[in-house]
C-alpha positions as CSV (number, residue, x, y, z in Angstrom):
1,M,-230.3,86.4,176.3
2,G,-230.3,88.8,173.4
3,G,-227.8,91.6,173.6
4,R,-226.4,93.9,171.0
5,P,-224.4,92.0,168.5
6,R,-220.6,92.5,168.5
7,T,-219.3,95.0,166.0
8,T,-216.8,94.0,163.3
9,G,-214.1,95.8,165.2
10,Q,-214.9,94.0,168.4
11,R,-214.9,90.7,166.7
12,V,-211.6,91.3,165.0
13,V,-210.1,92.2,168.4
14,D,-211.5,89.0,169.8
15,L,-210.1,86.8,167.0
16,L,-206.7,88.5,167.1
17,D,-206.6,88.1,170.8
18,L,-207.3,84.4,170.4
19,A,-204.5,84.2,167.8
20,D,-202.1,86.0,170.2
21,R,-202.9,83.6,173.0
22,T,-202.3,80.7,170.7
23,V,-198.9,82.1,169.7
24,N,-198.1,82.7,173.3
25,A,-198.9,79.1,174.2
26,C,-196.8,77.8,171.4
27,L,-193.9,80.1,172.3
28,A,-194.2,79.4,176.0
29,R,-193.2,75.8,175.4
30,I,-190.0,76.9,173.6
31,T,-189.1,79.9,175.7
32,A,-189.4,78.0,179.0
33,S,-186.2,76.1,178.3
34,S,-184.2,79.1,177.2
35,S,-185.4,81.8,179.6
36,L,-185.9,84.2,176.8
37,S,-189.0,86.5,176.6
38,R,-191.3,86.6,173.6
39,E,-189.7,89.9,172.5
40,Q,-186.2,88.4,172.8
41,W,-187.4,85.5,170.7
42,R,-188.7,87.9,168.1
43,T,-185.3,89.7,168.1
44,L,-183.4,86.4,167.8
45,M,-185.6,85.3,164.9
46,L,-185.0,88.7,163.2
47,L,-181.2,88.3,163.7
48,D,-181.5,84.8,162.2
49,E,-183.2,86.0,159.0
50,G,-181.1,85.4,155.9
51,V,-178.6,83.2,157.7
52,G,-177.4,80.2,155.8
53,E,-178.0,76.6,156.8
54,D,-174.5,76.5,158.3
55,G,-175.3,79.5,160.6
56,L,-172.8,81.7,158.8
57,D,-173.2,85.0,156.9
58,A,-175.6,86.6,159.4
59,P,-176.5,90.0,157.8
60,G,-176.6,92.0,161.1
61,H,-179.2,94.6,162.2
62,S,-179.1,98.0,163.7
63,M,-180.6,98.7,167.1
64,G,-183.2,100.9,165.5
65,E,-184.3,98.1,163.3
66,I,-184.4,95.7,166.2
67,A,-186.5,98.1,168.3
68,A,-188.9,98.6,165.5
69,R,-189.3,94.9,164.7
70,A,-189.7,94.0,168.4
71,A,-192.1,96.8,168.9
72,V,-190.2,98.1,171.9
73,P,-188.5,101.4,172.8
74,A,-184.8,101.6,172.0
75,P,-183.6,101.3,175.6
76,T,-185.6,98.1,176.0
77,A,-184.2,96.8,172.7
78,T,-180.7,97.4,174.0
79,R,-181.4,95.5,177.2
80,M,-182.8,92.6,175.2
81,V,-179.8,92.5,172.9
82,D,-177.5,92.7,176.0
83,K,-179.2,89.6,177.4
84,L,-178.9,87.7,174.0
85,I,-175.2,88.6,173.9
86,A,-174.7,87.5,177.6
87,E,-176.4,84.2,176.8
88,G,-174.1,83.7,173.7
89,F,-177.0,83.9,171.2
90,A,-175.8,87.1,169.5
91,F,-172.8,89.5,169.1
92,R,-172.1,93.1,168.1
93,R,-169.7,94.1,165.3
94,S,-168.9,97.3,163.6
95,D,-170.5,97.8,160.2
96,D,-168.0,97.1,157.4
97,W,-169.2,100.2,155.5
98,D,-169.6,102.6,158.4
99,R,-167.3,101.9,161.4
100,R,-169.4,104.2,163.5
101,R,-172.4,102.0,163.2
102,V,-172.7,98.8,165.2
103,L,-174.7,95.9,164.0
104,V,-176.0,92.9,166.0
105,H,-175.6,89.5,164.5
106,V,-176.9,86.0,165.5
107,S,-174.2,83.7,166.8
108,P,-173.9,80.1,165.8
109,A,-175.5,79.1,169.2
110,G,-178.4,81.5,168.5
111,H,-178.8,80.1,165.0
112,R,-179.0,76.5,166.4
113,L,-181.6,77.6,169.0
114,V,-183.7,79.3,166.3
115,A,-183.5,76.2,164.1
116,T,-184.7,74.0,167.0
117,A,-187.4,76.4,167.9
118,A,-188.6,76.7,164.3
119,A,-189.1,72.9,164.2
120,D,-191.0,73.0,167.5
121,L,-193.1,75.9,166.3
122,D,-193.9,74.1,163.1
123,A,-195.0,71.1,165.1
124,A,-197.1,73.2,167.5
125,F,-198.8,75.2,164.8
126,G,-199.3,72.0,162.8
127,T,-201.3,70.7,165.7
128,V,-203.3,73.9,166.2
129,L,-204.0,74.2,162.4
130,S,-204.6,70.5,161.8
131,D,-208.4,70.9,161.6
132,L,-207.9,73.2,158.6
133,G,-207.7,71.8,155.2
134,T,-204.8,72.8,152.9
135,T,-206.9,75.4,151.1
136,D,-208.0,76.9,154.4
137,R,-204.4,77.1,155.7
138,I,-203.3,78.8,152.4
139,D,-206.2,81.2,152.7
140,L,-205.3,81.9,156.4
141,F,-201.7,82.6,155.5
142,G,-202.7,84.8,152.6
143,L,-205.1,86.8,154.8
144,L,-202.4,87.2,157.5
145,M,-199.9,88.4,154.9
146,R,-202.5,90.9,153.7
147,L,-203.0,92.1,157.2
148,E,-199.2,92.4,157.6
149,S,-199.0,94.5,154.4
150,A,-201.9,96.7,155.5
151,I,-200.3,97.6,158.8
152,G,-196.7,97.2,157.8
153,G,-196.2,100.8,156.8
154,E,-197.1,102.1,160.2
155,D,-194.4,102.8,162.8
156,R,-195.3,100.3,165.6
157,T,-192.5,101.3,167.9
158,P,-193.8,102.5,171.3
159,T,-192.4,105.9,172.3
160,S,-192.2,105.2,176.0
């Protein structure tokens, strides 16, 4: 059955959709035990960036930054952070430089959860990517980082 071949754009969408489903499957194993959504995980991983091995010195992030990185509207980001705080995975604190500004930080419990999840994700993705040789994995990561750079300058935050 010969049909019109898929366009490059259609094929890119197909491949990115497959990658997204793979990420969802890997995250589903981890999120099932913690009752956190994918967006909450994304937020918790953002909050954990730059934290030392001991779980201390969390840099803190503004709600605007969290909303942008989670690609959700500000009210949704606030609800996500409220849940992370209620679960003991994060906390709010006034900015040391500007007391009017409130920053969200990962808690020690949140840091431990991210560390455990990171190990599980490494194992899951290791299985998914095991058919690729070292060079192919390096190429894949390089291409994904180029894709990130290409779209990184855009505002990806939904407006509604």
